[in-house]
C-alpha positions, 0 to 999 in steps of 0.5 A: 127656550121653553121649559114646560113638558107634557105629562108622560101620558101625552106625546108632545109635538112641535109646530112653527106658527108665524115664526113662533114655537107651538106645542101640541099633542095628538092621539088616536084615529077617527073623527077629529076633536081639538081641545083648547085650554083656559087662561094659564093652562096647557095641553097637560090640563087635558091629561085625564081626557085625551087618552079616554077620548082617543081610546073611544075612536077619536083623533084627539088634538090639544094645542098650547095657545101662544103665550102658555104652556110649552108654546113660545111667549113673545112680546105681543099684544095678546087677544082672542083674535090672535089665538083664533088665527092660531087655531085656524092655521093649526086646523089648516096645517094638521086637521083639514076636515070638520072637527068638534072643538072642546074648550074650557073657560077662554077655550070655550069662548074661542070655540064659539068664535071658531064656530061662528066665524069659520063654520066650515072648520067646525061641526060642533062644539063642547063648552066646559064653563065657558068664559064670558070674555078674556077680561071683565068688561068695566060695566061688569064690575062695581066701582071699587072692584074696577079701581082695585083691578085697574091698580093691580093691572098697572102694577103687573104691567110696570117694567120695574114692579111688574116682574116682582109682583108676577114672581109672587103670584106664580109661587107654587103655594099661591097657585095651590091656593088659587086652585083651592078656590076654583076646584070644588074638590080639593083632592083634585089639586095635586102637585102634578097640577100645580107643576103644570101651571107653575113650570110655564110661568118660569119661561122668559116672557111669561110676565109680559104675556100675563100683563098683556092678557090683563090689559087685552079687550074682552072680545065678543060676548057669548050672546053675540056669537051664539046667534051665528051658530047652527052647529050642535053644542054640548054645554057642561057647567061646574055648578060651584065655579066662582069665576063663571058662576052657574048664573052665567050659564042661563043663555045656554040652557034653552038653546035649540041646538044645545044640550046642557048638563050641570056637573054637581059640586064641581068648580071651573075645570070639571074636565080635570076635577071630575074627568070620568063624569065629563068624559062620559058625557062627551062620549055620549053626546059625540055618539049621538051626533056622529 
């Protein structure tokens, strides 16, 4: 039984997918938008965006990926292809017309995958600090960091030690310290935000999901996907992001179908850290491509 609840500003709905409970929300009427969160987040991470986009005349959907937020956390091998299938089936069940996808971090990479692999479902995409993979590729890490990450992954995946390690990682104080590292503005790290990340980590199966994601393949690279994408793209990048540094945005900056904006001083999640600026850029771009 999941315990995560959507923030008061969002109305949670339930959907059954392949026998698993999925949490989603929808607001507004008009052209469809689908918002996809990043690793460890949920529909609540869009609480400052959904009401504004819906009020501007869009039908805004947001989905908790299987394993996160208020969705079920079954013991599976988690990977990007699993979530891509979930998103495609959700589109078939609830949207059924070309949409614009909005994704942060891993959600951005899933947006690119949907645009490249299922173009009939997507008429555009908005990437917010798009991840380069579900995990780092071995060649991206120096030997010492590769050893450290390998040891950490073994500990988290251990049936005996894993739950103890995960219980330490998910403590509210550690979540807050991690957010301080990836948010440029510490005042945006509120108790509400910490709870949004903490509560789903208490659900049965959360530790196994975490361990599975750490050992999953990284998936396709953005560069591989961009070659197959013709739909328009809006790329937003928090310049102070330590997880997907601004240097990683270079492949997006001169795309013929892309519009690129740097969000000054913001970190990995500018849609939550500087929502007014991000919402304005999204609405401006949507109006120009409507």
